N, C-alpha and C positions, 0 to 999 in steps of 0.2 A: 164354373164361373167363379172368379175371384173378386172380392171387394177389397179395395185398398183404403186403409184408414190412416190417420195420423199415428196410430200405435202399431201398425203392421197390417198384414194381409190375412184375409179369412176366406175359406172356400164356402160357397153357398150351395145348399141342396134344396131342390124344389120339393115341397110336400104335395104329393099327387092326390091326397084326399081333399086338400083345400084349394089347390091351384089348378088351372086349366080345366075347370069343371064345365066349360063350354063344350068339352069333348067327352066321349066315352072313356072309361078308365084306361083301356088298352091303347088308346090313341094319345094319351097324355105323355107317354115316354118320348115319342118323337117330337112332340110339341116342346117339351122341356129342353131337349137337346137343341132344337132349332133356335130356342131363345138364348142359348149359350150356357145352360147348366151342364155340369159334368157329373153331378150326383143327384140322387133322389131319395126320398124317404116317404113312408106312408104307414098308417096305423095297421091296416089289415090287408093282407094279400091272400088270405086263406080260402077265398072263394075259387082260387086258381091253383093248379098244380105248380109246385115250385119250379119245375123245369120249364114250364110255359112262361113264368115271370122272368126267369133267367134269360130266356130267348128274347123277350121284349127289351131287357136291359142291354144285352149284347148287340141287338139290331140297332139300337139307338146310340150305342157307345157310352153307356152310363154306368156309374158305380152305385150300388145300393149302400147308402150310408147308415140306415137304421130301419128296423122293423119293431113292432110291438108284439108282446105276447097276445094270444087271442083272447077276446072277451067271450062271455057266455051268451046264451040265447037272449034275444030281445025280451025285455020284461023280467028277466031272471035277476037274482041277487048278485050274480057275477058278471053282468053285462059290461061293467067297467073294469073287470079284473077279479081274480079270486084270491089274491095274496092276503087280503085283509079280512077274509070271511071265514070264521071258525066253522069247521065241518066240511069245508070245500077243498081240503088238502089234496085229495086225489085228482080233482079237476085241475087244480093249480099245477101239479106235477106233470100231468098230461099236456097241459098248455105250454109249459116250459120246454118239454121235450120236443113238442111240435115246432115251437119257435126256433129252437136250436137246429133242428133239421132244415128248416127253411133258410136260416142264416148260413148254414154250410153250403147249400145249393146256390144261394144268391151271392155268396161272398160278402155278406154283411158282417162288419166287425163288431156291431153294437146291437143289443136287444134291450128295449125298454120293457121292464117287468111292471106291468100295471098293478097298482095297489088295489083298486076297487073301493067300493063304498061299504063302510061298516054297517051291518044289518041293524035295523031298528030294534032296540032292546038288547042288543049284544053287549056284554060287559066290555068296557073300553080297554081295560088292562089285558083281558084275554085276547081281544082282537089284535092289539099291538104285539103281544107275545107271539101270536100265531103268525103275524106278518114277519117279524124278525126271524122266526124259525124257518118260514118258507123262503125268505131271501137267503138264509144260510145254505139251505138245500140247493137253491137255484145257483148260488155262487159255486158250489162244488161241481155241478154239472157244466156250468159255463167255463170254469177253469179247465176242465178236461177237454172241452171243445175249442179252447182258444178264443173265446168270445168274451167281450166286456158287457156286463149288464149295467143298466142305469135305472135310477129311481127318480120319479118326478112327482112333485106336489102340484095339485090342481086347486086353484082358488075356490073357496067355498061359496062365492057368489054364483059362479057358473055351475058348480057341482057340489051342492050341499051334501054333507056327510062323507065326502071323499076321505079315505082313511089317512093318507099321509098328510101330516099337518102343515109342513112348511119345507122349503128348500134346506133349511138348517137341520130339520129332523131327518131328511134324506141323507144329508152329509154325516150325521151322527150314526145312522144305521150303517152306512157304507164303511165308516171308520171302524165300527165295532165288528162287522162281519168279515170284511176282507177288502181293504181299499185298493188293492192291486187289481181285483176282479170286479168290484162293485163301485160304480161312480154315480155322479149326480147328473141328471138331465136338467139343466138350468133353463127354464122357459121364462124369458124376459117379460112376456105379457102376464103370465100368472104371478110372477114376483111383483110386478107393478100393482096389480089389483090387490094382492096380499101385502099390504104395508108399504110398498114402494121401496125407496132407498136402494135401487137396483144395483148401482155400481158398487157401493160399499158392501152390500151383501154378497155380490159375486166375488169381489176381491178377497173376502174373508174365507170363502170355501173354494177358491180357484183351483188349488191342487187336486181337488176331488172331482171337478167338473169334466165330464167326458163327452158331453154333447150339449149344444145350445140350440134353442128354438126362439123365433122372434115373431111378433105381431104387435100392432099398436093398440093403444087403449084411449078412449072407448071404441067399441065397434069391431075390434080384432081385424082391422084392415092392414094394408101394407104400411111399413114405416113411412112416417111423414103425414099420415092421415089422422094422427091423434096427438097425445101429450108427451110421449116418450121422446127424449132428445137422443135419437139413435146415432147421430154423428159422434156424440161423446160416449154413449154406451158401447158401441162397437169398437171405437178406438181404445177404450180402457180394457175391454175384454181381450183385444189383441195384445195390448201392452202388458197385460198380466201374464202373458206366456201361453194363452190358450191357442192350440194349433189344430183343433178338431173341426168338424163340420158345423155350420150354422144352418139349421133347417128353417126354411121359410114357411112356417105353419100359420099362414094368414089367409083370410078370405078377401080376395081382391075386390075393391069397391066397384070396379068396372071390368073391362077386358083384362085378362091376366097379363098378356104380353105388353100391352100399353102401360100397365101400371108399374112395370119394371123400371120406369124412369127414376124411381126412388134411389136406385143404385148409383146412377150418375150423380144425383144431388149429393149423396153422402160422400162419394169419392171426391167431388169438387170441393 
């Protein structure tokens, strides 16, 4: 599915964690294809064998745009990722290797390496140094696999204590480690909650942005249900030269397919 804006065209990917939740996960692939999507993304597919997920993609005629590295067990310090957790380096590396294996089977060009939450009481400088070291190691493994990894900041209102401070910090880490292999996942919703000025901030780091995700604020519904002027935001993203996927990581306020009328409104 392509959205046409005043600044150019952008391909949309359905996020199957958030969209088509009226259906079981395995049925969401066909539903996304029937709605006109050609690409999908989701945070976790590790409950299934990678070959099974590849079969679901192929049957629906879909491309896998992005997957996340796996999180830890529910209630653990690493449930949101292990990169920012001192002492969890072995778990982090195992998760990256697993994600790269899934990416190879699924044909996913991009893996989001989740930062995770800094443990209470952990030294802030040590946690950040651990994160940068971990990303450096992940970049070496991703480069060998021909995969781009991306870093995402999550706003502190929704996820207090999340390690990565901002989109700008993500860009700084990517630049320091390897900007050819490490990029930024620019989530418009999180950027809006965290200080706003979405267009200006995107354009400042645009060369490093390798994946975009969207949702409106407040409520995290589809574009048009909140305060973000998505007609201008998406137009400026396209005009800045971004040519990657735009992941629809939003919670539809009603039926998923019926809510896709936002695309027509923005195109118009």
